[in-house]
C-alpha positions in Angstrom: 19.6 114.8 158.8 17.6 115.5 162.1 16.4 119.3 163.0 15.3 120.6 166.8 12.8 123.2 166.5 13.3 126.4 168.6 12.6 130.4 168.8 14.7 133.1 168.8 14.3 134.2 172.5 14.9 130.1 173.7 18.5 131.2 172.4 19.1 135.2 172.9 20.1 135.7 176.1 21.3 132.3 177.2 25.0 131.4 176.4 23.7 128.0 177.5 21.6 127.3 174.8 23.8 126.1 171.8 25.4 123.5 173.7 22.5 121.9 175.3 20.9 121.6 171.6 24.1 120.1 170.1 24.2 117.6 172.9 20.8 116.3 171.7 22.0 114.6 168.6 20.4 116.7 165.8 22.2 117.7 162.9 20.3 121.3 162.3 18.3 123.6 164.2 15.0 125.4 162.5 14.9 129.0 163.9 11.8 130.8 163.5 12.3 133.5 161.5 8.9 134.9 160.8 6.4 133.3 163.5 3.0 134.1 164.8 1.5 135.4 167.9 2.1 133.0 171.4 2.8 132.4 175.1 5.8 130.9 175.7 7.2 129.0 178.4 11.1 129.4 178.9 12.5 126.8 181.7 16.2 127.2 180.5 16.8 131.1 180.2 18.2 132.8 182.9 16.1 136.1 182.7 12.4 134.9 182.1 10.2 132.2 182.6 7.3 132.7 180.4 7.4 135.1 177.5 4.2 137.0 176.3 4.9 137.6 172.3 1.3 139.5 171.7 1.6 139.9 167.4 2.9 138.1 164.6 7.1 139.1 164.1 9.7 139.1 161.9 12.9 138.2 163.6 15.0 139.8 161.3 16.0 143.4 160.4 12.9 145.3 158.6 14.5 147.1 155.6 11.3 149.3 154.7 12.6 149.4 150.7 12.3 145.7 150.9 8.3 145.6 151.4 5.3 146.7 149.5 1.8 147.3 150.9 2.4 144.4 153.6 5.2 145.3 156.3 5.8 142.9 158.9 6.2 143.8 162.6 9.5 144.0 164.5 9.3 142.3 167.9 9.4 143.9 171.4 10.3 141.4 173.8 13.5 140.3 171.7 16.1 142.1 170.1 14.9 143.0 166.5 18.0 141.0 164.8 17.0 138.1 167.4 17.4 135.4 164.7 20.8 136.8 163.5 22.1 136.5 167.2 20.7 133.3 167.7 21.9 132.0 164.1 25.4 133.0 165.0 25.5 131.2 168.4 24.2 128.3 167.0 26.5 128.0 164.5 29.5 128.4 166.4 28.7 125.3 167.6 28.7 123.2 164.9 24.7 123.4 164.0 23.5 124.5 160.8 20.7 126.6 160.8 17.6 126.8 158.8 14.9 130.0 158.5 11.5 128.5 160.0 9.3 130.6 158.2 5.2 131.0 159.1 3.7 132.5 155.8 -0.1 132.9 155.7 -0.7 132.8 159.4 -0.4 136.6 160.3 -3.2 138.1 162.4 -1.1 141.3 162.9 -1.4 141.7 159.0 -4.8 140.3 158.9 -6.3 142.3 161.4 -5.2 145.7 159.6 -5.8 144.2 156.0 -9.2 142.9 156.7 -9.9 142.9 152.9 -7.2 140.3 152.2 -8.2 137.2 154.4 -10.1 134.4 154.4 -13.5 134.3 154.7 -16.1 131.9 155.0 -19.3 131.4 153.1 -21.0 133.5 155.4 -18.5 136.3 155.2 -17.5 136.0 158.8 -13.1 137.1 158.4 -10.6 134.4 159.9 -8.3 137.8 160.5 -5.0 135.3 161.2 -5.6 133.7 157.6 -3.9 135.6 154.7 -5.7 134.3 151.4 -3.2 133.6 149.2 -5.5 134.6 145.8 -4.7 138.2 146.4 -1.5 139.7 144.9 -0.6 141.4 147.8 -0.4 138.3 149.8 1.6 136.7 147.7 3.4 139.7 147.0 4.2 139.7 150.6 5.3 136.2 151.2 7.8 136.4 148.2 9.3 139.5 150.1 9.2 137.4 153.0 11.1 134.4 151.7 13.6 136.7 150.0 14.8 139.0 152.9 15.2 135.6 154.8 17.2 134.5 152.5 19.1 137.5 151.8 19.8 138.8 155.3 19.6 135.7 157.8 21.7 133.4 155.1 20.1 130.3 156.3 21.5 126.8 155.5 17.7 125.4 154.7 14.5 126.9 154.5 11.6 125.5 155.8 8.2 127.0 154.7 5.0 126.5 156.8 1.4 128.0 156.9 2.2 127.5 152.5 -1.5 127.7 151.5 -4.5 129.0 152.6 -5.7 128.7 156.6 -8.7 127.2 157.3 -11.6 127.3 160.3 -9.5 125.4 162.4 -7.4 127.9 165.0 -6.7 127.9 168.6 -7.3 131.5 169.3 -7.6 133.5 172.2 -10.2 132.1 174.5 -11.5 129.9 171.5 -15.1 129.0 172.3 -16.2 127.0 169.2 -16.4 123.5 170.4 -20.2 123.4 171.5 -21.6 124.0 168.3 -20.8 120.0 167.7 -19.7 121.0 164.5 -18.3 118.3 162.4 -15.3 117.7 160.6 -16.9 118.0 157.4 -18.4 121.4 158.9 -14.8 122.4 159.7 -13.4 121.7 156.3 -16.5 123.6 154.7 -15.5 126.6 157.0 -12.8 126.7 155.9 -13.2 127.4 152.2 -12.8 130.6 151.6 -15.1 133.4 149.7 -13.2 136.7 149.9 -13.4 138.4 147.1 -10.9 136.9 145.1 -12.1 133.6 145.9 -16.0 133.7 145.5 -15.9 134.1 141.9 -13.4 131.4 141.5 -16.3 128.5 142.4 -19.2 127.5 140.7 -22.1 130.1 140.9 -24.0 127.7 143.8 -21.1 126.7 145.9 -21.8 129.7 148.7 -25.3 128.3 149.4 -24.4 124.9 149.1 -21.8 125.4 151.9 -24.0 127.5 153.6 -27.3 125.0 153.8 -24.8 122.0 154.5 -23.2 123.9 157.4 -27.1 124.6 158.8 -28.1 121.2 157.8 -30.6 122.5 155.3 -29.7 120.0 152.4 -32.0 117.8 151.3 -32.4 114.6 153.2 -31.0 112.3 150.6 -27.3 114.1 150.9 -26.8 112.7 154.3 -26.2 109.5 155.5 -25.6 108.2 159.3 -22.3 107.3 160.2 -18.9 107.2 159.2 -15.5 107.9 160.6 -13.2 110.4 159.4 -9.4 110.4 159.2 -8.2 114.6 159.4 -4.7 115.4 159.2 -4.7 118.6 160.5 -1.8 120.1 162.7 -2.6 120.2 166.5 -2.2 123.3 168.3 -2.1 123.7 172.1 -1.2 126.1 175.0 -0.2 126.2 178.6 -2.1 124.9 181.4 -5.0 124.4 179.4 -7.4 121.3 177.9 -7.4 122.4 174.5 -10.7 121.7 172.1 -7.8 121.9 168.9 -8.9 122.6 165.6 -6.4 123.8 163.8 -3.7 123.6 160.9 -1.0 126.0 162.5 2.6 125.5 163.5 1.9 124.7 167.4 2.0 127.1 170.4 2.9 124.0 172.5 3.6 124.9 176.3 4.3 123.3 179.2 1.4 121.2 181.3 -0.5 120.8 178.5 -3.7 118.4 177.9 -4.3 118.4 174.1 -8.0 117.0 173.4 -7.2 117.3 169.7 -9.9 117.0 167.4 -7.4 117.4 164.3 -9.1 119.1 162.0 -12.8 119.4 163.6 -14.5 122.1 165.5 -16.2 119.4 167.1 -16.0 119.4 171.1 -14.8 115.5 171.9 -14.6 113.0 174.6 -13.2 110.0 175.1 -16.8 108.8 176.2 -18.4 109.3 172.9 -21.9 110.5 173.8 -24.3 110.8 171.2 -23.2 114.4 169.4 -19.8 113.5 170.0 -16.8 111.9 168.7 -15.5 108.9 170.0 -11.6 108.1 170.7 -10.5 111.3 169.7 -8.2 111.6 173.0 -5.5 113.5 174.2 -3.3 111.3 171.9 -4.8 113.1 168.8 -6.6 109.8 167.6 -9.4 110.4 164.9 -12.4 108.5 165.9 -16.0 107.9 164.5 -19.0 109.7 164.7 -21.9 108.5 166.9 -24.9 110.7 166.1 -25.4 114.2 165.4 -27.6 116.3 167.1 -26.3 119.7 166.1 -29.3 120.5 164.0 -31.2 118.8 161.6 -32.4 115.5 162.1 -30.5 113.1 165.3 -29.0 110.3 163.5 -28.1 111.9 159.7 -24.2 113.6 159.1 -22.8 114.7 156.1 -20.5 112.1 155.6 -17.6 114.3 154.0 -16.7 117.1 152.6 -17.1 116.0 149.3 -20.6 114.3 149.9 -21.2 118.2 151.0 -20.7 119.7 147.7 -22.1 116.9 145.6 -21.5 117.4 142.0 -19.5 120.6 142.5 -16.6 118.8 144.6 -14.2 118.3 141.5 -13.8 121.8 140.6 -14.3 123.5 143.9 -10.9 121.0 145.3 -9.1 121.9 142.1 -9.6 125.7 143.1 -8.6 124.8 146.4 -5.7 123.4 146.1 -4.5 125.6 142.7 -4.1 127.9 145.6 -1.8 126.3 147.9 0.0 125.5 144.6 0.6 128.8 143.0 1.8 130.3 146.2 4.3 127.3 146.7 5.5 127.6 143.0 6.0 131.2 143.4 8.3 131.2 146.5 10.2 128.1 145.2 10.7 130.1 142.3 12.4 133.2 144.1 14.0 131.4 147.0 15.5 129.6 143.8 16.8 132.6 142.3 17.3 134.2 145.3 20.1 131.3 147.0 20.1 128.7 144.4 22.0 126.1 147.1 19.7 126.4 150.1 17.4 123.3 150.6 13.7 124.0 150.4 11.5 121.8 152.9 7.6 122.2 153.1 5.4 121.3 155.9 2.8 119.3 153.7 -0.1 117.1 153.6 -1.4 114.9 151.0 -5.4 115.6 151.9 -6.5 118.1 149.3 -8.7 119.9 151.9 -5.4 120.3 154.4 -6.0 124.1 155.3 -3.0 125.4 157.6 0.5 124.8 158.8 0.5 122.2 156.4 -0.7 123.0 153.6 -2.3 120.7 151.0 0.0 118.7 148.4 -2.0 116.0 147.1 0.1 115.7 143.9 3.9 116.4 145.6 6.3 118.8 144.6 9.6 117.7 142.6 11.5 121.1 143.2 10.9 120.6 147.2 14.5 118.8 148.7 12.0 117.8 152.0 8.3 116.8 152.3 7.4 116.9 156.3 4.2 115.5 157.8 2.9 116.3 160.9 2.9 113.3 163.1 1.4 114.6 166.5 -1.7 112.1 166.8 -2.0 108.5 166.7 1.3 107.0 165.5 -0.6 104.4 163.1 -2.6 107.6 161.5 0.5 109.4 161.2 2.4 106.7 159.6 -0.1 106.4 157.0 0.1 110.2 155.9 3.9 109.7 156.0 3.3 106.9 153.7 1.2 109.4 151.6 3.4 112.1 151.5 6.6 109.3 150.3 4.3 107.7 147.4 4.2 111.2 146.4 7.9 112.5 146.5 10.5 112.2 143.8 13.8 109.9 143.7 16.3 111.7 145.8 13.7 113.8 148.1 13.7 113.4 151.5 10.6 112.7 153.8 10.7 114.2 157.2 8.0 113.4 160.5 7.4 116.5 162.7 7.6 114.8 165.9 6.1 116.3 168.9 8.4 116.0 172.1 6.2 117.5 174.7 3.1 116.6 176.7 0.8 114.3 175.8 3.8 112.4 174.8 5.8 110.7 177.6 9.3 111.4 178.3 10.5 107.8 177.8 13.0 106.8 175.8 11.7 103.5 174.8 8.1 104.5 173.9 9.5 107.8 172.0 12.1 105.4 170.0 9.3 103.2 169.1 7.4 106.1 167.4 10.7 107.0 165.5 10.7 103.5 164.1 7.0 103.7 163.1 7.7 106.9 161.3 10.8 105.7 159.7 9.2 102.2 158.4 6.5 104.6 156.9 9.0 106.3 154.4 10.4 109.0 157.5 14.4 110.0 156.3 14.7 112.7 159.0 12.9 113.6 162.0 11.7 117.3 162.9 11.6 117.5 166.6 9.4 120.2 168.6 10.3 122.2 170.4 13.7 121.7 171.9 13.6 124.9 173.7 10.5 123.8 176.1 11.4 120.2 176.5 12.2 119.6 180.3 15.7 117.9 180.9 13.7 114.6 181.2 12.3 115.0 177.8 15.3 115.9 175.9 17.1 113.2 177.8 14.7 111.1 176.2 14.6 112.3 173.0 18.6 112.1 172.5 18.7 108.4 173.7 15.7 107.5 171.1 17.5 109.4 168.4 20.5 107.1 168.9 18.4 104.1 169.2 16.9 104.9 166.1 20.6 105.5 164.4 
C-alpha cells in the first residue's frame, strides 16, 4: 500500500484535489486529523496560496464531554469538521483515508499547561512538547485516538510523536545553531527532568547532564573525534535555509533549502570548518565532527550520549524508552477497543534515544500493523534505518518508507525511482509520500512515474 500525505485545507474547498490525488497511483491518503502549527503553501487551491496555521488544532468536531483537563483547539482557518469533509471527498474517488494523528507535539496545550511539558536538565521548558510521563498527557492522547476513531471513522490510524519530543524543533525564528552544540548535546538536552520524570533517574543524572553540556566533565571522559549517525526527522519551512534539528512531522513548504543536522542543534556547513559538522548538507547526510570549539578544550568532544552518561546510561536509556513504550501500549489498547479492525501505523525510529515525530522503538512493536521510518536524508543512511526496523518487525508486519517529495529532492522520476528501489531493498513494502498537497505538478508527475517504475 502506498500513501500520500495531505492536510484538510488541501482538500476542503478544492473540488479538483481528490482526482489529482487519485491520479498519483496511491492506495490511500494520510489526512491530518490532529496537527501542530505551520505555515503552508497551497499552490492548487482556488481560494488561497499561503495559509497560516497559528496553533495546533483538531480537525474533527470537538465534543466537550469527551475530554478531560486537556482539550484540543478547533481551527479558524478551515471548517471545524474539515477532516470529515475531506474524508468524504477522498473516499468518493475510491481512496482509503488514514487519520494522521500528531500526539505529544502541541504548543497550544503546552503553553497553557507548563507543568505538563518536557523540561531539560537546566529546568528550561519546551512548550511544544507534552511529556507522556504525566497522566494528564496520557489521558489526552488516549481521548484523541478514541475521538478520531469514533467520530472520524478512518480506514487506518497513523500515530506520530508517540513519545516525548526533545530539544530539536524548528520553531519561530530558531536561534540555537550558533551555540555549536553537537548531536550528543542535543540528545542530552532532550532528556526530560519535569516533575514526573526527574525522580525516575539515578540521583546524579541531572548534574551529569548539565556538566556534559557545559563541558565540565573530567578530561578522561572526552575524546578527540568521531562520526555520529542520527535519525531524527527533518523539518523545513518555506523560503528559508533551515538549521534543522527537529523530530516533528515536517512543515515542509515550497522553496526550501534545508541544512538538516538530523537531531543536532549544531550549525552545519559543507566546508567542514573547525567546530562544525562536515558533510551534513541539504541532503541530510550525517557528517563527522571536525573539532569542538564550543567551550572546554578544543579538539575534545563527547563521543555520544552514552559516553556522557557513563555508568548511568543503561538505567536512563531504559527510562526513556519506557516513556514511549507506555504511551504506545495505551494507545494501541484504546484503538483496538474502539475500532478493532482499523490498522495502526507507527512513525518509529530504532534509535533508543530518538525524541520527536518518529518515536523510539528499539525493541519493535508486534501489536502495530505498519512501522514507518523517516527517509528524508541520505538514502544509504535511510536504508540502514529501514533495515533496522525490518529486523525488529514480526511476521506479516509491513515496513514503510516516509519519502520526501519536496526540495531538496529533485523533481526527477528516475532519481526518485532509484531511491524507492533502495528503500525497497532495505525492507520497505510501502511508501508514504510527503506531501501531495504541496508538490508541484512536475513533482507529482515524477512521483507517479517513480511509483509505476517500482511496481
